[in-house]
N, C-alpha and C positions, 0 to 999 in steps of 0.2 A: 804518420804524423797526424792524421785527421782524427785517429782514435784517441790521441793523447790530448788535443786541444779542448774537447768538451769536458774533460776531467780537470785540466788546468783551469778552465773558466768556472767550472762548478766550485773548485777549492777556493779561487779568487773570491766568488761571491759569499761563500760561508765565512771566509776570512773578514771580509768586509763588513758583514753582518755583525760579526763578533766585535769588531773594531768601533763600528758606530753606535753599538750599545754598551761597548765596554765590558764585554762579558765577565771578565774576572772580577773587576769592582763590582758589578751589579750582583754576582753571585755572593760576595763577601758582604754586601748589604742585606741580601735576602737572608744570609746566615744570621745576621743580627736580629732581624724580624721573627725568624723561627725560634731563636733563643728566648726573645721576649715572650713569645706565644707559651713555650714550654714552661717559663718561669709563671705565667699568670694562670694557666689552665689547671682545674682540677681533674679532668679526665681528658687524654688526648684524642682529638677527633681527627683521624688521617684526612678526611675530605677537606675540612677547614685547613689543615696544614698545607695540602697541595694547592688549595685555592691561594692561600697567603704567599706560598713560594712563586707561584705564576703571576699573581697580581703585584706582587713587590718587583719582580723582575721586568714586568712590563712598565711599571711606573719608572723605576730607575733608568731602564734603557731608553725610555722617551725623554727623559731629562738629559741623559748623555747625548742624544740624536739631536735634540735642539740645541744644546750647548755648541756642538760641533758645526751646526749650520751658522749660528750667530758669529762664532769666532773663526770661521774658515779662512778669512783673509789674514788672520794674526797667526792662525796654525801653521800656515805656510812658511812663516818667517823663522819658527822655531825647530830645532833638530828632531826633539822628541815628538812633535805633532805632524811635521810636513808630510808624513807618509800616510797620514789618515785618508780614509776613502774620499771625502769631499775635497780638501785642498789638493789632494793628488789626482783629482779628476777620474778616479775611477767609479765614482756615484755622483750623480746630479743632486743639486739642492732640493729639487722636486721628489725625487726618490727618498732621500733622507727625510723630509718634511712627512710624506706619506707613512714612512715607517713610525716616526715619532708621533703623528696623530693617531695612527691605528693602535699603537702601543697605549697611548693616553687612554683612549677610549675603552679597550680592551681591561686596562689596569683598574679604572674606576668602575667598571661593570663587575669584574671579578672580585674585587674588595668590597663592592657593596652587598654582594651576595653573602658575604661573611656578616657584615653590620655596617650601617650608615656611617658610624664614627670612623671606622677604619678607612672607608672611601675618603670621607672629608679630609682626614690627616693625610691621606696619599695625594689629594688634590692640593692641599697647602704646600706640602713638600715640593712638588713639580712646579708650582707657580712661583715660590721664593727662589728656587734653584734657577729656573729659566728666566724669570723675568726680573728679577733683583739682584740676585748674586752674581750671575754671568756678566751683565752690564756694568757692575761696580768693580769688577776686577781689575779694569784699566784705569780706574779713577781713585781709588783708596784702598789702603791695606785694610780698612775696616770690612772689606768684602769678605775676609776670613770668618769675621764674627756672623756675618749674615749668612755665610755658606755653612757654618756649624748648625744652623738652626735646621734645615731640611736634611743635613748629614746626621742629626741625632734623633730624628723623627722615627726612622725604621725600627730601632731598639724598642721604643715605647709603643709604636704601632702593634707590634706582636702582642703585647699585653692587651691592648685595647680589642685586638682581635678575639682574644681569649675570653675577655670578661664584659665586653661591650660597655665599658666605663673607663673614665679617666679620673684617677685621683692621685694619691701621694706615690703609689707604688710606680706607675709609668712615668711620673714627674722625676723620680730619683734617677730612673734609667735613662730618661732624656738628659738629665743634667751632668750624668756620669759621662756619657757618651760626647755630650757637648763640649765639656771642658777637655776631654782627650783629644778632640780634634785639632786644638791649638798647637800643642807641641808636635804633634803628626804632621799637620800640613806646614807649619813653620820650618820643620826639619826638610821637608821637601822643598819648600821655597829657598831654603839655604843653600843646598846642595845643587839645585838648578837655577841658582839666582841668575847667572849669566844667560841662560837660555830664555828664561822668563823675561828677562830685559829686552831681549829682542823682540818679543811679543807686546812689550808695553805693560808687562804685569808686573806689579810690585806687591809681592804677597807678604813680606815681613813686617811686623808692627812698626820698627822705625824706619822701614824703607831701605836698611842697610844690614849687612852682616856683622854686626857689632854687639857690644857687651849688653846693650840694651835689650836687644832680642833675645839675646841667651838668658838673661835674666827672666824675662817674660816666660820663656819656655819652662824655666825651672819653677816658676810660681804656678802655672797653670798644670803642671805635671804634679805638683804638691796637692793641689785641688782635686785633681783626678783621683788621686790615692785615698784622699780624705773621704770623698763621695763613695768610693767603691766599698768602703768599710761601714758606713753609716747603718747599713741593714742589719748588722751584727748587734746594734744598740737595742734594737726592738722598737724603733719609732716610726718605721716605714710600712705599716700595716702588713699585709700578707706577704710583702717582698722581707724575706729574712734570710741571714746568713749566720751559720753556726760558728762558735768561737774558732774551731779548727780550720775551717774554710776562710774564715777573716784573716787568720794569720798568714795562710799561703797566699791570698789576694794581696795582703799588705806586702809580702817579701817580693812578689813578682812586681809590685808597683815600685819597690826600692830599686829593682834591677833597671826599670825604666828611667828612674830618677837619676840612678848611676851615670847612664849614657847622656841625659840632660846636662848633668854637672861636668861630664867629659867634654861635651861640646863647648861650654862655657870656658872650660880651661884651654882646649886646643883651637877652637875657632876655625876649624878646617870642615871642607865639604865631605871628607870621610867620616869625621865624627858626626856630621848631620846625617849621614846616610846610616850610619850604625844606629842612631837615635830613631829614624823613621823605621827600620826593620824591628828594631825592638819594641816600638809602639804597636806596630801591627801583629807581633807575637803576643804582646801584653793584652790586648783588647780581645784576641781570640781565645787565649787560654783562660782569662777571667770569665768570660762568657759560658765556658765549658766548666769550669769550676762551680760557677753559679748553678747551672743545671744539674750537675752530678750531686752538689750539696743537697739540692731540694729533693732528689729522688732517692737518695741513699741513706739521708739521715733518719 
């Protein structure tokens, strides 16, 4: 019995660490940063790539930890969050705060070693997410708009890390992921509506699962598709997309739009979850296509 207890405790510590930093979400965000780096760089530098991965994870992990500290009393009210380390009592607020603070410092330092602009955007991201987006979530559906700003920074952050400059290219990457987040998070807000309501979160633009919300989801999906193919026109500097890749990107966008329209027609939680899954697949596949198109053409 005594030999298994330390093992169980270690497993719990590791599991709670993953949860407090939202490891899977953090890794997906780091993936966006690395994609942006590959799109912006002329010659891949493995050291910079590794620094960007760790620095990005530190910053996103810190944001998530701060978020769970601030929302601990609300998280315990919702089924999807009540078992998180802090509301469940497995981790103290002080421990979570130490993790968040250490991650913030490490993230800023690591990103600064790449270049100061990268560190600056990382700092802006964590500030908006923690100090603006999180408090607004219980006050206005416009919090999704605010939250989309730090959510869109990682993609452009990679380009800035590669070039040490901010121009039209990272601006387009930012706008693309910015608009994508609205159908993605509204879909989540739709199928988790009842659970969010328990915590006092109203994430949908109209505050309800209605046609107005569904129409806005379709509109923002269309904008996402438009921005995703703009680089094929040749007006976005070094960020370019070949005609063949543009057609593929457009078709994947139509798949996501199909699920957005399906939600409008069915108005169900199942349709919303299908849209959420489609949006995750879309952003991942499109980023891969962009990178492959750059290095294979």
